[in-house]
C-alpha positions in Angstrom: 0.0 0.0 0.0 1.4 3.4 -1.0 1.7 6.3 1.4 -1.1 8.2 -0.4 -3.4 5.1 -0.4 -2.7 4.5 3.3 -3.4 8.1 4.2 -6.7 8.2 2.3 -7.9 5.0 3.8 -6.8 6.0 7.3 -8.8 9.3 7.1 -11.8 7.4 6.0 -11.5 4.7 8.6 -10.9 7.1 11.5 -13.7 9.4 10.5 -16.1 6.6 10.0 -15.3 5.4 13.5 -15.7 8.7 15.2 -12.1 9.4 15.9 -11.4 13.2 16.1 -8.6 15.0 14.2 -8.7 12.1 11.7 -6.6 13.9 9.1 -3.8 14.8 11.5 -3.7 11.4 13.1 -3.8 9.7 9.8 -0.8 11.7 8.5 1.2 11.1 11.7 0.6 7.4 11.6 1.3 6.9 7.9 4.4 9.1 8.0 5.7 7.3 11.1 5.3 3.9 9.3 7.0 5.3 6.2 9.8 6.7 8.4 9.4 10.2 7.0 8.6 13.6 8.6 5.0 14.8 8.2 6.3 17.8 6.2 7.7 15.4 3.6 4.5 13.6 3.0 3.9 15.0 -0.5 7.4 14.0 -1.6 6.8 10.3 -0.7 3.3 9.6 -1.9 4.5 6.5 -3.8 6.5 5.0 -1.0 5.2 1.8 0.5 3.9 1.1 4.1 3.1 -2.1 5.8 -0.7 -2.8 5.5 -0.6 -4.9 8.7 1.2 -2.3 10.8 -1.2 0.3 9.4 -4.2 -1.8 10.4 -2.8 -2.4 13.9 -2.3 1.4 14.4 -5.7 2.3 13.2 -7.4 -0.3 15.5 -5.5 1.1 18.4 -6.6 4.7 17.5 -10.2 3.4 17.2 -10.0 1.9 20.7 -9.0 5.3 22.1 -5.3 4.7 22.5 -3.5 8.1 22.4 -1.8 8.7 19.1 1.5 9.3 20.9 1.3 5.8 22.5 0.5 4.3 19.1 3.6 5.9 17.6 5.7 5.2 20.6 7.3 8.6 20.5 6.5 12.3 20.5 8.3 15.6 19.9 8.9 18.1 22.7 10.8 21.3 21.7 13.8 20.2 19.7 13.9 16.5 20.9 12.0 13.3 20.4 10.9 11.3 23.4 9.9 7.7 23.8 6.4 7.4 25.3 3.9 4.7 26.0 1.6 3.3 28.7 2.8 4.3 32.1 4.2 7.8 31.3 2.5 11.1 30.8 2.5 12.4 27.3 4.5 15.7 26.8 2.2 18.6 25.9 2.7 22.0 24.3 1.8 23.9 27.5 4.7 22.1 29.2 7.0 23.4 26.5 6.2 26.9 27.8 7.3 25.9 31.3 10.5 24.4 30.0 11.3 27.6 28.0 10.6 29.7 31.1 13.0 27.5 33.1 15.6 27.8 30.4 15.6 31.6 30.7 15.7 31.4 34.5 18.6 29.0 34.5 20.6 31.1 32.0 20.7 33.8 34.7 21.6 31.5 37.6 25.4 31.5 37.4 28.1 29.5 35.6 27.2 26.0 36.9 23.5 26.3 37.9 21.9 23.4 39.8 18.5 22.4 38.6 16.0 19.8 40.0 13.1 18.6 37.9 10.5 17.1 40.2 7.8 14.7 38.9 10.0 14.3 35.9 7.9 11.7 34.0 9.4 11.2 30.5 12.2 13.6 31.3 11.0 16.1 28.7 11.7 19.2 30.9 15.0 18.2 32.3 16.3 16.9 29.0 15.2 20.1 27.2 17.1 22.1 29.8 20.2 20.0 29.4 20.2 20.5 25.6 20.1 24.2 25.9 22.2 24.5 29.0 25.1 22.0 28.9 26.8 23.8 31.8 23.9 23.1 34.2 23.8 20.2 36.7 20.4 18.7 36.3 18.7 16.1 38.5 15.3 14.5 37.6 13.2 12.9 40.2 10.4 10.4 39.4 8.6 7.9 41.7 6.8 5.7 39.2 8.8 2.6 38.0 7.1 2.7 34.7 7.8 6.3 34.0 11.3 5.9 35.3 12.1 3.4 32.5 11.0 6.0 30.0 13.0 8.7 31.7 16.2 6.5 31.6 15.5 5.6 27.9 15.0 9.2 26.9 18.1 10.4 28.7 20.1 7.7 26.7 18.2 8.4 23.5 19.0 12.1 23.7 22.5 11.6 25.0 21.8 13.7 28.0 24.0 13.9 31.1 21.1 13.8 33.5 21.2 12.6 37.1 18.2 10.4 37.8 16.7 9.8 41.2 13.8 7.4 42.0 12.0 9.1 44.8 8.8 10.7 46.2 9.0 14.5 45.9 6.6 14.8 48.9 9.0 12.8 51.1 10.5 15.2 53.6 13.7 13.1 53.9 14.5 13.7 50.2 13.9 17.4 50.3 15.8 17.9 53.6 18.9 16.2 52.1 19.1 18.6 49.1 20.6 22.1 49.3 22.2 24.6 46.9 19.6 24.4 44.2 19.2 27.4 41.8 16.0 26.4 40.0 13.3 23.8 40.8 10.9 23.1 38.0 7.9 20.8 38.2 4.8 19.7 36.3 3.1 17.9 39.1 -0.3 16.1 39.0 -3.0 18.8 39.3 -6.3 17.4 38.1 -9.2 17.4 40.6 -11.5 14.4 41.4 -14.1 16.1 39.2 -11.6 16.5 36.3 -10.6 12.9 36.5 -14.2 11.7 36.4 -14.7 13.7 33.2 -11.5 12.8 31.3 -11.8 12.2 27.6 -11.2 8.6 26.6 -7.7 9.1 25.3 -6.4 10.7 28.5 -7.8 7.8 30.5 -5.0 5.7 29.0 -2.4 7.9 30.8 -1.2 7.0 34.3 -3.6 8.3 36.9 -0.8 8.9 39.3 0.6 11.5 36.9 -2.7 13.3 36.7 -4.3 13.0 40.2 -3.7 16.1 42.3 -6.1 15.1 45.1 -9.7 16.1 45.7 -9.1 19.8 44.8 -6.0 19.3 42.5 -3.7 21.1 44.9 -2.0 18.3 46.8 1.4 18.9 45.3 1.2 22.7 45.5 0.5 22.5 49.2 3.5 20.1 49.8 6.3 21.1 47.4 6.9 24.8 48.4 6.9 24.0 52.1 9.2 21.0 51.7 11.6 22.3 49.1 12.0 26.0 49.9 15.1 25.3 52.1 16.7 23.5 49.2 16.9 26.7 47.1 19.8 29.1 47.2 19.0 32.8 48.0 17.2 34.1 45.0 16.4 30.6 43.7 13.3 29.9 41.7 10.5 27.4 42.0 8.6 27.0 38.7 5.3 25.1 38.4 2.9 24.2 35.7 -0.6 24.7 37.1 -4.2 24.0 36.0 -6.7 26.6 34.9 -8.2 28.5 37.9 -5.4 27.4 40.3 -3.4 30.6 40.2 -4.7 32.2 43.4 -4.4 29.1 45.5 -0.9 28.2 44.3 0.3 31.8 44.8 -0.9 31.7 48.4 1.0 28.5 49.0 4.2 30.0 47.6 3.7 33.2 49.7 3.2 31.2 52.9 6.2 29.0 52.2 8.4 32.0 51.6 
């Protein structure tokens, strides 16, 4: 089956089965199988793709499996990350957090110390390491499944990243760390109500990476209080937060300071 035939069939199949963004997902799947970039699709219309692999991918998408899990990888800033069941999928809004962290670390001295808490796939820490090779970066993750992806991505991207398996809400971990210039974290922040209303695809992602407790603020209550003493004077704690959580998170940071 040619790339063009595979794409046309995929759009039809996904649309007929109620899968949203069928054209985008069809192109991503077909180009992945053809081992070409999406932007090169029109230059490879006659290339061949495996009909069996295409069918397998389409049935996974029909079942609700996230596109990123079907492909086994996803881009984040300038790097590609291995992803799959057990690890949170990197998202565009987290790229904004990573870019903010990069700017903060640039101004944090000649050998800045950075800790990435709730590191997941490692997308934030690895993005920082690419842009800031002089920084000393540690990534902390508790989940054994996510930790495997973190280790794989550090190797895949040839990143000198120190990896720690640990609970970021464990006081003994935070108390043992001092001299940090920037702490960055994308912690779980969905509420119980959010979790109950998740779209089908997101339900495939690990609940532990999404569940922020009843009001979504579990980690924002704990992290500032536990980790403030780890920061150097003038150090920064950077969070990704959910919509509507600004005032509550600001109050936790104020009280911790």
